[in-house]
C-alpha positions in Angstrom: 0.0 0.0 0.0 1.0 3.6 -0.6 1.5 5.7 2.5 0.7 9.3 3.0 1.3 12.0 5.7 -1.5 14.6 6.1 -1.2 17.9 7.7 -4.7 19.6 7.9 -5.2 22.9 9.6 -8.6 24.1 10.7 -10.2 27.4 9.7 -9.3 30.4 11.9 -12.7 32.0 12.1 -14.6 32.3 15.4 -16.7 29.2 14.6 -13.8 27.0 13.7 -13.5 25.1 17.0 -17.3 24.7 17.2 -17.3 23.1 13.7 -14.5 20.8 14.7 -16.2 19.7 17.9 -19.5 19.1 16.0 -17.8 17.1 13.3 -15.3 15.3 15.6 -17.5 12.3 16.6 -18.3 11.6 13.0 -14.6 12.0 12.0 -13.6 9.5 14.7 -16.1 6.9 13.5 -14.5 7.2 10.0 -11.0 7.0 11.5 -12.0 3.8 13.4 -13.3 2.3 10.2 -10.0 3.2 8.4 -8.0 1.5 11.3 -10.2 -1.6 11.1 -9.5 -1.7 7.3 -5.7 -1.3 7.8 -5.7 2.2 6.2 -5.0 4.3 9.4 -1.5 4.1 10.8 -1.5 7.0 13.3 -3.1 10.4 13.8 -4.3 13.0 16.1 -4.9 16.7 16.7 -2.4 19.5 16.2 -2.5 21.8 19.2 -1.7 25.4 19.6 0.3 26.9 22.5 -2.8 26.9 24.7 -3.4 23.2 24.0 -6.5 23.8 21.8 -7.0 21.7 18.7 -6.2 23.7 15.5 -5.8 20.9 13.0 -5.0 17.2 12.4 -2.0 15.1 11.4 -2.4 11.6 10.1 -0.4 8.8 8.5 -2.6 6.7 6.3 -2.1 4.0 3.6 -4.2 3.1 0.6 -3.9 0.8 -2.4 -4.4 3.7 -4.8 -4.4 7.4 -4.8 -8.0 7.2 -5.9 -8.9 5.3 -2.7 -7.1 8.0 -0.7 -9.1 10.8 -2.2 -12.3 8.8 -2.0 -11.8 8.7 1.8 -10.5 12.3 2.0 -13.4 13.9 0.0 -15.9 12.1 2.2 -14.3 12.6 5.6 -16.5 14.7 8.0 -13.7 17.2 8.6 -13.8 18.0 4.8 -17.6 17.8 4.2 -18.3 19.8 7.4 -15.7 22.5 6.5 -13.4 22.0 9.4 -10.1 21.7 7.5 -9.1 24.8 5.6 -5.5 24.2 4.6 -4.4 20.6 3.8 -1.1 19.1 2.7 -1.0 15.5 1.6 2.4 14.1 0.8 3.7 10.6 -0.1 5.4 9.0 3.0 7.2 5.9 3.9 7.0 4.5 7.4 10.4 3.3 8.6 10.7 -0.5 9.1 12.3 -0.5 12.6 
């Protein structure tokens, strides 16, 4: 499978944290499905200096780039407008 690292930053408007917290339970259901399917390697929230969630970082793996974007385009953090700036890069987990 091809592996990818994702850095996704939330919007910075006043409703950004509220959107994240509304979408979060749905996003976690999807992440658990990804883990059960062997697509989710590791991930979590990016925090600011005050410890508040301002984004997400994930390492995922998919058979094809099409499968990656099928998940991404349907993730609640995308469909519910939580993530504003997203970087997706090919990645290789070290075999240690």
